[in-house]
C-alpha positions in Angstrom: 77.6 98.0 102.1 79.1 98.7 106.0 80.8 101.8 106.3 82.9 103.2 108.5 83.9 106.4 109.7 87.8 107.3 109.1 89.7 110.9 109.4 92.9 112.5 108.6 94.7 114.4 110.6 97.8 116.6 108.4 97.1 117.1 104.1 100.6 117.6 103.1 101.4 115.3 100.8 101.5 112.0 101.9 98.0 113.2 103.6 96.6 114.6 100.2 97.8 111.0 98.6 95.4 108.9 101.2 92.4 111.5 100.8 92.9 110.5 96.9 93.0 106.8 97.5 90.1 107.0 99.8 88.0 109.5 97.8 88.9 107.9 94.0 89.1 104.6 94.6 86.6 104.0 97.4 85.8 100.5 95.5 88.7 99.5 95.6 89.4 100.1 99.4 85.7 98.7 100.1 87.1 95.2 98.1 89.6 94.6 100.3 87.8 95.9 103.5 84.3 94.2 103.0 83.3 97.6 103.5 83.5 101.1 102.3 85.8 103.5 104.4 84.3 106.6 104.5 86.7 109.7 105.1 84.6 111.7 107.5 86.9 114.7 108.3 90.3 115.8 107.1 91.9 118.2 110.4 94.9 120.3 109.4 96.6 123.4 111.0 95.9 126.1 108.3 92.9 125.7 106.5 93.8 128.7 103.8 97.0 126.2 102.5 96.6 125.8 99.0 96.1 121.8 98.9 97.5 118.8 95.9 93.9 117.4 96.2 90.0 118.3 96.1 87.9 117.7 98.8 84.1 117.4 99.4 82.5 120.6 101.0 83.0 120.7 104.8 85.2 117.8 105.2 89.0 120.3 106.1 88.6 122.2 109.8 91.2 123.5 112.0 89.1 121.8 114.9 90.7 118.7 116.1 87.9 117.9 118.3 85.7 117.3 114.8 87.6 113.6 115.2 88.1 113.3 119.1 84.6 114.0 119.7 82.8 111.7 117.0 82.1 108.3 118.3 81.5 107.2 114.9 85.1 107.9 113.9 87.4 104.8 114.6 90.4 105.0 113.1 92.5 108.2 111.9 95.6 108.6 109.6 97.9 110.7 111.4 100.1 111.8 109.1 102.3 115.1 110.7 105.6 115.1 110.6 108.3 116.0 113.6 107.6 115.2 117.3 105.2 117.7 118.2 102.7 118.4 118.6 102.4 114.8 116.7 102.4 113.0 120.0 100.3 115.2 121.7 98.1 114.5 118.9 98.6 110.7 118.7 98.1 110.8 122.4 94.7 112.9 122.2 93.4 110.6 119.1 94.6 107.5 121.2 92.5 108.8 124.4 89.1 109.4 122.6 89.0 105.8 121.7 90.8 105.8 118.2 93.4 103.6 116.3 95.4 105.3 114.8 97.8 105.0 111.1 101.1 106.8 111.5 104.0 107.3 109.0 106.1 109.3 111.4 109.1 106.8 112.1 111.1 109.5 114.1 108.0 110.1 116.3 107.9 106.3 117.1 112.0 105.9 117.4 111.7 108.4 120.3 108.5 108.4 122.0 107.4 104.6 120.6 107.5 103.3 124.4 105.2 106.0 125.2 102.7 105.8 122.8 102.1 102.0 122.7 102.4 101.8 126.2 99.3 104.1 125.9 97.3 102.2 123.3 98.1 99.4 125.2 95.9 100.6 128.1 93.7 102.3 126.2 92.5 98.8 124.0 93.8 100.9 120.6 96.4 99.8 118.1 99.0 101.8 116.5 99.2 100.6 112.8 103.3 102.0 111.2 104.1 100.7 107.9 104.5 103.8 106.1 107.3 104.6 108.9 109.8 102.7 107.1 110.7 102.6 103.2 107.6 104.4 101.8 105.7 102.0 100.1 107.7 98.6 101.0 105.7 96.2 102.8 108.4 95.3 105.4 107.1 96.2 108.5 104.4 93.3 107.4 107.2 91.5 106.1 109.0 91.4 109.5 106.3 91.0 112.2 104.2 88.7 110.3 105.1 86.9 106.8 108.6 85.7 108.2 107.4 85.4 111.6 108.5 81.7 111.3 111.9 82.6 110.8 114.9 83.5 113.6 116.0 86.8 111.5 119.6 86.6 110.9 120.7 89.4 109.2 118.9 93.1 107.7 121.0 95.1 105.1 118.7 98.4 103.8 119.4 101.1 102.1 116.5 103.4 103.9 116.9 107.4 102.3 116.1 107.8 99.3 117.9 111.2 99.3 121.3 110.0 99.7 120.7 107.0 97.8 120.0 109.8 95.0 122.5 111.8 95.9 125.0 109.0 95.7 123.9 107.9 92.7 124.0 110.9 90.9 127.8 111.3 91.8 128.4 108.0 90.1 126.5 108.3 87.1 127.0 112.0 86.6 130.5 112.7 88.0 129.9 115.5 90.3 130.7 116.5 93.5 128.6 115.7 97.0 127.5 119.6 97.1 126.3 119.5 93.2 124.2 116.4 93.3 122.7 117.6 96.6 121.7 120.7 94.6 120.0 117.7 92.1 117.9 116.6 94.5 116.5 119.8 95.9 115.4 120.6 92.3 113.9 117.3 92.0 112.0 117.8 95.1 113.9 114.0 96.5 116.0 116.7 99.1 114.7 118.7 101.7 115.5 122.8 101.9 117.5 121.3 105.2 118.7 118.2 104.2 120.8 117.2 106.9 118.6 114.4 108.7 119.0 112.8 105.3 122.0 113.4 104.8 123.8 112.9 107.9 122.6 109.4 108.6 120.0 110.5 111.4 116.4 109.0 109.1 118.1 106.0 108.1 119.5 105.6 111.6 115.5 106.1 113.6 114.3 103.4 110.7 117.2 100.9 111.7 116.0 100.9 115.3 112.1 100.3 114.4 113.4 97.7 112.3 115.5 96.2 114.8 113.0 96.2 117.2 110.7 93.9 115.6 113.3 91.8 113.8 115.4 91.2 117.1 113.6 92.4 119.7 116.4 94.8 120.6 115.6 98.0 123.0 117.9 100.7 121.6 117.1 104.3 121.2 118.7 105.4 117.6 120.5 107.9 118.8 122.6 105.1 120.4 122.9 103.4 116.8 127.0 104.3 115.6 125.9 106.3 112.6 127.8 108.4 110.2 126.3 110.0 107.0 127.6 111.2 103.2 127.6 114.8 104.0 131.7 114.3 103.6 131.9 112.2 101.0 134.3 113.0 98.5 134.0 112.8 94.9 137.3 110.7 94.6 135.9 107.1 96.5 133.5 106.9 94.5 136.1 106.9 91.7 138.2 104.3 93.5 135.3 102.6 94.5 134.3 101.8 91.0 138.0 100.9 90.4 137.6 98.1 92.9 134.4 97.0 91.3 131.9 98.2 94.2 129.2 101.2 94.8 129.1 103.4 97.5 125.7 103.0 99.3 124.5 104.6 102.3 124.0 101.6 104.4 122.0 100.5 107.5 123.7 96.9 109.0 121.3 94.6 112.0 122.6 91.8 112.2 123.1 89.0 114.8 126.7 87.8 115.6 127.0 85.0 118.1 124.3 86.1 120.3 125.0 89.8 119.6 123.2 92.0 117.7 125.6 94.2 115.6 123.8 97.6 114.3 125.4 100.8 112.6 124.8 103.1 109.7 127.6 104.5 107.2 128.6 105.1 104.2 130.0 101.3 102.7 131.2 99.8 99.6 128.9 97.3 98.2 130.2 95.2 95.2 128.6 95.8 92.0 126.8 93.0 90.6 124.9 92.4 94.4 121.2 93.3 94.2 121.9 96.4 97.2 124.8 97.8 94.7 121.9 98.0 91.9 119.3 100.1 94.1 119.4 103.5 92.1 118.0 107.0 92.3 115.7 107.9 95.2 114.9 103.9 95.3 115.1 101.4 98.8 115.8 98.5 99.6 116.2 96.0 102.2 117.7 92.2 102.2 116.7 89.9 105.3 118.3 86.6 106.2 115.7 84.5 107.8 117.5 81.2 109.3 114.3 79.3 107.2 113.4 81.3 104.2 117.0 82.4 103.6 117.5 85.5 101.8 114.6 87.8 100.4 115.0 91.0 98.9 112.3 94.2 98.7 112.6 97.2 96.5 110.9 100.4 95.5 109.9 103.7 96.4 110.8 104.4 99.9 109.1 108.0 99.9 106.6 110.3 98.0 102.9 111.0 98.0 101.2 107.7 96.1 103.5 105.3 97.4 103.6 106.4 101.0 99.7 106.7 101.0 99.6 103.4 99.7 101.3 102.1 102.9 98.6 104.1 104.6 95.9 103.2 103.2 96.3 99.5 103.7 97.1 100.0 107.5 93.6 101.6 107.8 92.2 98.3 105.8 93.9 96.0 108.2 92.9 98.2 111.2 89.2 98.6 110.3 88.8 94.7 109.6 90.6 94.3 113.3 93.8 92.9 112.0 95.7 95.4 112.9 94.4 94.8 117.1 95.4 91.2 116.6 98.7 91.9 115.5 99.8 94.4 117.9 98.6 92.7 121.2 100.3 90.1 120.0 104.1 91.4 119.2 103.7 93.8 122.4 105.7 96.4 120.5 107.8 99.0 122.5 106.6 97.4 125.8 108.3 97.3 129.0 109.2 93.1 128.2 113.4 93.0 128.2 115.6 93.1 125.6 115.8 89.8 123.7 119.4 90.5 122.3 122.0 92.7 123.8 123.7 95.8 121.3 127.6 94.4 120.5 130.1 97.0 121.4 131.2 98.5 118.3 134.6 98.5 118.7 134.4 94.9 118.0 131.8 94.3 114.8 134.5 93.3 111.9 134.1 93.2 108.6 136.6 94.3 105.1 137.3 97.9 105.1 138.3 100.5 102.6 141.3 103.5 104.0 142.4 106.4 101.6 145.2 108.4 102.6 147.3 111.4 101.1 150.9 110.6 102.0 154.3 112.0 100.9 155.7 110.7 97.7 158.6 109.4 99.0 160.3 106.1 100.3 159.2 104.2 103.5 156.3 105.9 103.7 154.0 102.5 102.7 156.4 100.4 105.0 155.7 103.1 108.2 151.6 102.6 107.3 151.8 98.6 106.9 153.9 98.5 110.1 150.7 100.0 112.1 148.4 98.0 110.3 150.5 95.2 111.7 150.7 96.0 114.6 147.0 95.9 115.0 146.4 92.8 113.6 145.0 94.1 110.2 145.6 92.2 106.6 145.9 94.0 103.9 144.0 92.5 101.3 145.1 95.1 98.0 146.9 98.5 97.5 145.9 101.1 95.1 148.5 104.2 94.5 148.6 106.2 91.8 151.0 108.5 90.4 151.0 112.2 92.1 148.7 115.3 90.3 150.0 117.4 88.3 149.0 120.4 90.8 150.4 118.5 93.9 153.4 116.4 92.8 154.8 115.7 96.4 151.5 114.3 97.4 149.9 111.1 96.2 146.6 108.6 97.1 147.5 105.5 98.7 144.1 103.3 98.9 144.5 100.1 101.2 141.4 97.2 101.2 141.6 95.1 104.1 140.9 91.5 105.0 138.7 91.0 108.0 139.3 93.3 110.7 137.4 94.5 113.5 136.2 98.7 113.7 138.1 98.6 116.8 141.6 98.1 115.2 141.0 100.3 111.8 139.6 103.1 113.9 142.7 103.1 116.1 145.4 102.3 113.1 143.8 105.0 111.2 144.3 107.8 113.9 147.8 106.2 114.2 148.2 107.1 110.6 147.1 110.1 110.9 149.3 111.2 113.2 152.4 110.4 110.5 154.7 113.5 109.4 154.4 111.7 105.6 150.2 111.4 106.2 148.3 114.8 104.9 145.0 115.6 106.5 141.5 113.7 104.8 141.9 110.3 105.7 139.1 108.4 104.6 137.8 104.7 106.6 134.7 102.7 105.4 133.0 100.0 105.1 133.1 97.1 102.4 129.8 94.7 101.7 130.6 91.7 99.7 
């Protein structure tokens, strides 16, 4: 059988998984590729570091030139995190005539235009299925399988760390700090989990999906985002009482020709597919004008799910499918954006608001007066009795009818200035 030489740069968790699939299941990949994907070189920064896979003698080195100078290596799995030296190495691979498969969503979100322009200039391709949602084939689904559709909306859970933390808070009745510590013990969260829990990771992935699905040209930093790192356990309980679960939701939706984009903790109605996504799983709900609603669910990270996506991209690359798709889609080209981003204050929906207020007559009327002046209608109210520890303060939970982001933000700011309202108010979106 014909043999195509491939290489790996970076042998961390995902890289080790890719090596295992190529070395241990070569017959499987050969069956799908019509040729053997022969692992010729593996390049790492530190060859003495213990690895999670057994490599044949002579494959491992710290010398990138062993890949770039070998004309027989045609495709490389680029499995480095961060921006540098990942960017420089990807450019070197492209310039040496290699097609690249990557799992680095931060690199694409930050330097996508530069890298994709350079690949086009050189007649090379970049495949990136593993960069969003791990083993879920959402990149291929949007760019190929659903290409007959105008995508109308994406609602997604794209960060397994955050979803695990939220699941633990709800199921175990523990605080955010306790749930995050549990995620770190199980390897679902890094020692520094900031990018996962503050919404950065999700916003980077949403920027990629919005580009594919809508032709949007938006930098991930320009996507309004809020993470789960300030979430209070009390809001998990109120959400449950109201029939909802809180999820870190990424939303991209066409509204009157404009694209609404945001990442935030959101109350999602129990019983709907996104509300039932548990633990470290990811999910994406896509609505197309022809296909209707389709739902993708699976592990969004981890060694073998992500390696599965990388090897599938390697197969598509060596048989030529990636080159056709890459050339046709013109991803991150200089072509004008197909949609404009909607002003965030104009985005609309239902909202959850929680205030700590003085337990005295007239407070409710003060708050409803502010809401009324902003044109916000109340759908329901929960007011429990004061806690034993503070008899003078009661929680007040309000669910609104449809209102705009700007109106609810302004209302909360004004309500927070009322003498009867204590610090610590909360405002979250609601997705029914």
